[in-house]
PyMOL commands that place a pseudoatom at each C-alpha (Angstrom):
pseudoatom trace, name=CA, resn=UNK, resi=1, chain=A, elem=C, hetatm=0, pos=[247.893, 107.206, -75.269]
pseudoatom trace, name=CA, resn=UNK, resi=2, chain=A, elem=C, hetatm=0, pos=[247.832, 103.889, -76.708]
pseudoatom trace, name=CA, resn=UNK, resi=3, chain=A, elem=C, hetatm=0, pos=[249.837, 102.799, -80.445]
pseudoatom trace, name=CA, resn=UNK, resi=4, chain=A, elem=C, hetatm=0, pos=[246.829, 102.334, -83.191]
pseudoatom trace, name=CA, resn=UNK, resi=5, chain=A, elem=C, hetatm=0, pos=[247.209, 98.905, -82.513]
pseudoatom trace, name=CA, resn=UNK, resi=6, chain=A, elem=C, hetatm=0, pos=[245.947, 98.972, -79.224]
pseudoatom trace, name=CA, resn=UNK, resi=7, chain=A, elem=C, hetatm=0, pos=[243.355, 101.051, -79.653]
pseudoatom trace, name=CA, resn=UNK, resi=8, chain=A, elem=C, hetatm=0, pos=[242.053, 99.528, -82.957]
pseudoatom trace, name=CA, resn=UNK, resi=9, chain=A, elem=C, hetatm=0, pos=[241.866, 96.323, -80.971]
pseudoatom trace, name=CA, resn=UNK, resi=10, chain=A, elem=C, hetatm=0, pos=[240.357, 98.100, -77.470]
pseudoatom trace, name=CA, resn=UNK, resi=11, chain=A, elem=C, hetatm=0, pos=[237.465, 99.646, -80.454]
pseudoatom trace, name=CA, resn=UNK, resi=12, chain=A, elem=C, hetatm=0, pos=[237.530, 95.551, -81.794]
pseudoatom trace, name=CA, resn=UNK, resi=13, chain=A, elem=C, hetatm=0, pos=[236.636, 94.562, -78.367]
pseudoatom trace, name=CA, resn=UNK, resi=14, chain=A, elem=C, hetatm=0, pos=[234.101, 97.371, -77.023]
pseudoatom trace, name=CA, resn=UNK, resi=15, chain=A, elem=C, hetatm=0, pos=[232.189, 96.856, -80.658]
pseudoatom trace, name=CA, resn=UNK, resi=16, chain=A, elem=C, hetatm=0, pos=[231.797, 93.439, -80.050]
pseudoatom trace, name=CA, resn=UNK, resi=17, chain=A, elem=C, hetatm=0, pos=[233.747, 92.208, -83.110]
pseudoatom trace, name=CA, resn=UNK, resi=18, chain=A, elem=C, hetatm=0, pos=[237.233, 90.700, -84.565]
pseudoatom trace, name=CA, resn=UNK, resi=19, chain=A, elem=C, hetatm=0, pos=[240.136, 91.829, -85.015]
pseudoatom trace, name=CA, resn=UNK, resi=20, chain=A, elem=C, hetatm=0, pos=[241.344, 92.372, -88.296]
pseudoatom trace, name=CA, resn=UNK, resi=21, chain=A, elem=C, hetatm=0, pos=[244.375, 90.693, -89.212]
pseudoatom trace, name=CA, resn=UNK, resi=22, chain=A, elem=C, hetatm=0, pos=[247.423, 92.952, -90.816]
pseudoatom trace, name=CA, resn=UNK, resi=23, chain=A, elem=C, hetatm=0, pos=[246.688, 92.145, -94.518]
pseudoatom trace, name=CA, resn=UNK, resi=24, chain=A, elem=C, hetatm=0, pos=[243.050, 93.047, -94.190]
pseudoatom trace, name=CA, resn=UNK, resi=25, chain=A, elem=C, hetatm=0, pos=[244.378, 96.226, -91.838]
pseudoatom trace, name=CA, resn=UNK, resi=26, chain=A, elem=C, hetatm=0, pos=[247.311, 97.003, -94.995]
pseudoatom trace, name=CA, resn=UNK, resi=27, chain=A, elem=C, hetatm=0, pos=[243.996, 96.127, -97.389]
pseudoatom trace, name=CA, resn=UNK, resi=28, chain=A, elem=C, hetatm=0, pos=[242.186, 99.420, -95.883]
pseudoatom trace, name=CA, resn=UNK, resi=29, chain=A, elem=C, hetatm=0, pos=[244.672, 101.249, -96.225]
pseudoatom trace, name=CA, resn=UNK, resi=30, chain=A, elem=C, hetatm=0, pos=[245.294, 101.059, -99.652]
pseudoatom trace, name=CA, resn=UNK, resi=31, chain=A, elem=C, hetatm=0, pos=[241.454, 101.447, -99.800]
pseudoatom trace, name=CA, resn=UNK, resi=32, chain=A, elem=C, hetatm=0, pos=[241.259, 104.617, -98.254]
pseudoatom trace, name=CA, resn=UNK, resi=33, chain=A, elem=C, hetatm=0, pos=[244.254, 105.795, -99.998]
pseudoatom trace, name=CA, resn=UNK, resi=34, chain=A, elem=C, hetatm=0, pos=[242.956, 104.934, -103.948]
pseudoatom trace, name=CA, resn=UNK, resi=35, chain=A, elem=C, hetatm=0, pos=[239.388, 106.870, -101.791]
pseudoatom trace, name=CA, resn=UNK, resi=36, chain=A, elem=C, hetatm=0, pos=[241.349, 109.805, -100.944]
pseudoatom trace, name=CA, resn=UNK, resi=37, chain=A, elem=C, hetatm=0, pos=[243.407, 110.530, -104.094]
pseudoatom trace, name=CA, resn=UNK, resi=38, chain=A, elem=C, hetatm=0, pos=[241.294, 109.550, -106.655]
pseudoatom trace, name=CA, resn=UNK, resi=39, chain=A, elem=C, hetatm=0, pos=[238.726, 112.136, -105.269]
pseudoatom trace, name=CA, resn=UNK, resi=40, chain=A, elem=C, hetatm=0, pos=[238.990, 114.007, -102.381]
pseudoatom trace, name=CA, resn=UNK, resi=41, chain=A, elem=C, hetatm=0, pos=[240.106, 113.259, -99.033]
pseudoatom trace, name=CA, resn=UNK, resi=42, chain=A, elem=C, hetatm=0, pos=[236.667, 112.408, -96.999]
pseudoatom trace, name=CA, resn=UNK, resi=43, chain=A, elem=C, hetatm=0, pos=[236.091, 110.463, -99.289]
pseudoatom trace, name=CA, resn=UNK, resi=44, chain=A, elem=C, hetatm=0, pos=[238.146, 107.695, -97.338]
pseudoatom trace, name=CA, resn=UNK, resi=45, chain=A, elem=C, hetatm=0, pos=[236.645, 106.794, -94.898]
pseudoatom trace, name=CA, resn=UNK, resi=46, chain=A, elem=C, hetatm=0, pos=[232.946, 106.902, -95.873]
pseudoatom trace, name=CA, resn=UNK, resi=47, chain=A, elem=C, hetatm=0, pos=[234.815, 104.073, -99.410]
pseudoatom trace, name=CA, resn=UNK, resi=48, chain=A, elem=C, hetatm=0, pos=[235.563, 101.962, -96.442]
pseudoatom trace, name=CA, resn=UNK, resi=49, chain=A, elem=C, hetatm=0, pos=[232.627, 102.546, -94.896]
pseudoatom trace, name=CA, resn=UNK, resi=50, chain=A, elem=C, hetatm=0, pos=[230.537, 101.580, -97.948]
pseudoatom trace, name=CA, resn=UNK, resi=51, chain=A, elem=C, hetatm=0, pos=[232.376, 98.783, -98.577]
pseudoatom trace, name=CA, resn=UNK, resi=52, chain=A, elem=C, hetatm=0, pos=[232.702, 97.074, -95.094]
pseudoatom trace, name=CA, resn=UNK, resi=53, chain=A, elem=C, hetatm=0, pos=[228.569, 97.129, -95.314]
pseudoatom trace, name=CA, resn=UNK, resi=54, chain=A, elem=C, hetatm=0, pos=[228.304, 95.678, -98.562]
pseudoatom trace, name=CA, resn=UNK, resi=55, chain=A, elem=C, hetatm=0, pos=[229.447, 92.244, -99.163]
pseudoatom trace, name=CA, resn=UNK, resi=56, chain=A, elem=C, hetatm=0, pos=[231.585, 92.368, -101.064]
pseudoatom trace, name=CA, resn=UNK, resi=57, chain=A, elem=C, hetatm=0, pos=[234.989, 90.893, -99.958]
pseudoatom trace, name=CA, resn=UNK, resi=58, chain=A, elem=C, hetatm=0, pos=[237.593, 93.663, -98.935]
pseudoatom trace, name=CA, resn=UNK, resi=59, chain=A, elem=C, hetatm=0, pos=[240.155, 92.899, -101.547]
pseudoatom trace, name=CA, resn=UNK, resi=60, chain=A, elem=C, hetatm=0, pos=[237.481, 93.137, -104.090]
pseudoatom trace, name=CA, resn=UNK, resi=61, chain=A, elem=C, hetatm=0, pos=[236.786, 96.729, -102.246]
pseudoatom trace, name=CA, resn=UNK, resi=62, chain=A, elem=C, hetatm=0, pos=[240.279, 97.325, -103.032]
pseudoatom trace, name=CA, resn=UNK, resi=63, chain=A, elem=C, hetatm=0, pos=[240.514, 96.658, -106.669]
pseudoatom trace, name=CA, resn=UNK, resi=64, chain=A, elem=C, hetatm=0, pos=[236.739, 97.934, -107.407]
pseudoatom trace, name=CA, resn=UNK, resi=65, chain=A, elem=C, hetatm=0, pos=[238.961, 101.368, -105.825]
pseudoatom trace, name=CA, resn=UNK, resi=66, chain=A, elem=C, hetatm=0, pos=[241.560, 100.698, -108.543]
pseudoatom trace, name=CA, resn=UNK, resi=67, chain=A, elem=C, hetatm=0, pos=[238.730, 100.711, -111.463]
pseudoatom trace, name=CA, resn=UNK, resi=68, chain=A, elem=C, hetatm=0, pos=[237.483, 104.011, -109.873]
pseudoatom trace, name=CA, resn=UNK, resi=69, chain=A, elem=C, hetatm=0, pos=[240.871, 105.323, -109.800]
pseudoatom trace, name=CA, resn=UNK, resi=70, chain=A, elem=C, hetatm=0, pos=[241.664, 104.790, -113.259]
for i in range(1, 70): cmd.bond("trace and resi %d" % i, "trace and resi %d" % (i + 1))
show_as sticks, trace
zoom trace
């Protein structure tokens, strides 16, 4: 079984997109954590999808999620 990093690298290749940096992955995981704990767990993947499709930077998306969680 591949590690998460190996699986994500292979998935990024199949999607034809560059693999994320370690910092980007950490920010995404933090965003998912905020969404999951501020609402229901299902909010985490959907929040990440919404952030990815927006014109907002990853850091700003995390900041906005933090705002909603407060």
